[in-house]
C-alpha positions as CSV (number, residue, x, y, z in Angstrom):
1,M,-0.1,-0.3,0.1
2,K,1.4,3.4,-1.0
3,K,2.7,5.5,1.9
4,I,2.1,9.5,1.9
5,S,2.8,12.4,4.5
6,T,0.6,13.8,6.8
7,T,0.1,16.8,4.9
8,Q,-0.3,14.6,1.8
9,L,-3.0,12.7,3.7
10,A,-4.6,15.9,4.9
11,K,-5.1,17.2,1.6
12,K,-6.6,13.8,0.6
13,L,-9.3,14.2,3.1
14,S,-9.8,17.9,2.6
15,I,-8.7,18.9,5.8
16,S,-6.0,21.3,7.2
17,K,-3.1,19.6,8.4
18,Q,-3.6,21.1,11.9
19,K,-7.1,19.6,12.0
20,L,-5.5,16.1,10.9
21,D,-2.9,16.2,13.6
22,L,-5.6,17.0,16.4
23,L,-7.6,14.2,15.1
24,L,-4.5,11.9,15.3
25,L,-3.6,13.2,18.8
26,E,-7.4,12.2,19.8
27,C,-7.1,8.7,18.4
28,N,-3.7,8.3,20.1
29,Y,-2.1,7.6,16.8
30,I,0.6,10.4,17.4
31,E,1.6,12.1,20.9
32,T,3.7,15.0,21.5
33,Y,7.2,15.0,22.7
34,K,9.4,18.1,23.5
35,D,6.8,20.2,21.0
36,K,7.2,17.6,18.3
37,Y,4.9,14.7,17.0
38,I,5.9,11.1,17.6
39,L,4.4,7.7,16.3
40,T,2.6,5.9,19.0
41,N,2.1,2.0,19.1
42,T,-1.4,2.6,18.2
43,G,-0.3,4.7,15.2
44,I,1.9,2.1,14.0
45,S,-0.7,-0.7,14.0
46,N,-2.9,1.5,12.3
47,G,-0.4,2.1,9.3
48,G,2.0,4.8,10.5
49,S,5.6,4.4,10.2
50,V,8.5,6.8,10.3
51,N,10.7,7.8,7.0
52,E,13.9,9.5,6.8
53,S,14.2,12.6,4.1
54,K,17.7,14.0,3.2
55,R,15.9,17.4,3.0
56,F,13.5,17.4,6.0
57,G,14.8,14.6,8.5
58,Q,12.3,12.2,10.0
59,Y,8.7,12.5,9.2
60,I,5.4,10.3,9.6
61,S,3.7,8.6,6.9
62,W,0.5,6.8,6.6
63,D,-1.1,4.6,4.2
64,E,-2.8,6.2,1.8
65,N,-6.3,4.7,2.3
66,M,-6.1,4.4,6.3
67,I,-9.5,4.8,8.1
68,I,-9.6,7.4,10.8
69,P,-12.4,7.3,13.6
70,N,-14.7,10.4,13.5
71,I,-13.2,12.3,10.7
72,D,-16.8,13.9,9.8
73,N,-17.4,15.0,13.1
74,I,-13.9,16.7,13.6
75,K,-14.0,18.4,10.2
76,K,-17.6,19.8,11.3
77,N,-16.9,20.8,14.9
78,I,-13.1,22.0,15.0
79,T,-12.1,25.7,13.8
80,I,-8.5,27.0,14.3
81,P,-8.8,30.4,16.3
82,K,-7.0,33.3,15.3
83,K,-3.8,34.0,17.3
84,Q,-3.8,37.0,19.5
85,K,-1.2,39.7,18.9
86,D,-1.1,40.7,22.6
87,D,0.0,37.3,23.4
88,F,0.3,36.8,27.5
89,R,3.5,35.0,27.2
90,T,5.4,37.7,25.4
91,K,4.0,40.5,27.9
92,F,5.3,38.5,30.9
93,I,8.7,37.2,30.6
94,A,9.7,34.1,32.5
95,K,13.1,35.0,34.1
96,L,12.6,33.7,37.9
97,R,14.6,30.4,38.3
98,T,13.4,27.5,40.2
99,N,15.4,24.9,42.0
100,D,15.1,22.5,39.1
101,G,16.2,25.0,36.7
102,H,12.6,26.2,35.0
103,F,12.4,29.7,34.4
104,V,9.0,31.0,35.5
105,R,6.8,34.2,35.5
106,S,5.8,35.0,39.1
107,K,7.0,34.1,42.7
108,A,3.7,32.0,43.2
109,E,4.8,29.8,40.1
110,I,8.4,29.4,41.8
111,L,6.6,28.1,45.1
112,I,4.3,25.6,42.9
113,D,7.4,24.3,40.8
114,N,9.6,24.0,43.7
115,W,6.8,22.1,45.9
116,L,6.4,19.9,42.6
117,Y,10.1,19.4,42.6
118,N,10.5,18.9,46.2
119,E,8.0,16.1,46.1
120,N,10.0,14.3,43.1
121,I,7.1,14.8,40.7
122,V,8.4,15.1,37.1
123,H,6.6,18.1,35.5
124,A,7.1,20.7,32.6
125,Y,6.5,24.3,32.7
126,E,4.5,25.9,30.1
127,K,3.9,22.9,27.9
128,K,1.3,23.6,24.8
129,L,-1.6,21.6,25.1
130,P,-2.1,18.9,22.3
131,I,-5.0,20.5,20.9
132,E,-5.5,22.8,17.7
133,E,-6.1,25.9,20.0
134,E,-2.9,28.1,20.7
135,L,-2.8,27.1,24.6
136,Y,-0.2,26.5,27.2
137,C,-0.7,25.3,30.7
138,D,1.5,26.6,33.6
139,F,2.3,23.1,34.7
140,Y,1.8,19.4,33.5
141,I,2.5,16.4,35.1
142,P,2.7,13.7,32.3
143,T,2.4,10.5,34.6
144,K,-1.3,11.3,35.1
145,K,-1.9,13.6,32.5
146,I,-2.5,16.6,35.0
147,Y,-2.6,20.3,34.2
148,I,-2.0,23.2,36.8
149,E,-3.1,26.5,36.2
150,F,-2.5,29.4,38.4
151,W,-4.8,32.2,38.6
152,G,-2.9,35.0,39.6
153,L,-4.4,38.4,38.1
154,E,-7.8,38.0,38.7
155,N,-8.3,41.5,39.4
156,K,-7.7,42.5,35.7
157,P,-10.6,42.3,33.0
158,E,-8.2,41.3,30.2
159,Y,-6.8,38.3,32.4
160,L,-10.2,37.3,33.7
161,K,-11.2,37.0,29.9
162,R,-8.4,35.0,29.3
163,K,-8.8,32.6,32.5
164,T,-12.7,31.8,31.0
165,I,-11.5,30.9,27.6
166,K,-8.8,28.5,29.1
167,Q,-11.4,27.0,31.4
168,D,-13.7,26.7,28.7
169,I,-11.1,24.8,26.6
170,Y,-10.1,22.3,29.5
171,K,-13.9,21.6,29.8
172,K,-14.1,20.9,26.1
173,Y,-11.5,18.4,26.0
174,N,-12.2,17.0,29.3
175,F,-8.2,17.2,30.7
176,N,-7.5,16.8,34.2
177,L,-7.0,20.3,35.7
178,I,-5.9,21.5,39.0
179,E,-6.8,25.1,39.6
180,L,-4.7,27.3,42.3
181,N,-5.2,31.0,43.2
182,D,-3.6,33.3,45.6
183,N,-5.1,32.0,48.7
184,D,-3.9,28.2,47.8
185,I,-0.4,29.3,47.4
186,F,0.9,29.3,50.9
187,N,-1.2,26.1,51.5
188,L,0.2,23.9,48.9
189,D,1.3,21.4,51.5
190,D,-2.5,20.9,52.2
191,I,-4.1,21.5,49.0
192,L,-2.1,20.0,46.2
193,P,-2.0,16.4,47.7
194,K,-5.7,16.3,47.7
195,Q,-6.0,17.6,44.4
196,L,-3.4,15.3,42.9
197,L,-4.8,12.1,44.4
198,Q,-8.2,12.8,42.6
199,Y,-6.3,12.0,39.5
200,G,-4.6,9.3,40.8
201,L,-1.3,10.6,41.9
202,K,-0.4,10.1,45.8
203,T,2.1,12.1,47.1
204,Y,4.6,11.0,50.3
């Protein structure tokens, strides 16, 4: 069977490559690793393979006639939002260093990051969510796919709008989300173990 690239497959299905990537993520055919897509065992069993190009390096290819579940539903319901010019992440530079070497944007995030580090919980800072929308979480714990958001500027209308958008997206994809605010920061020892436990992550 002929193999084609993800871009070629997207063209054949009359869908954008971004939408196809999202669909492949939802089907667990691919996953994100260090801001790149990698092929999963499920993807391999459904016709995916890794190829090498002298010009582009490694890329994923697929059987030309592969069947993708829910393709029609994805086409109808997923839209790509326009990227905001005044991106929050460019306004607040991450320049505060944590104990594990992460650079974060606030003293509260230092406390959260250091707490996770001291509990030996592997985590990432500002990881892009595996969705089509341009969205980054504050912290991500890969072992249980837990996202942590710290809401620190809730007295500003612009920030509250951004908060609502992010909350709606987390609900849309049914992600495991822990939300923290200013009142929680100095009670992390009481709050985070309980919140993490509800998603199956036990701290000691």
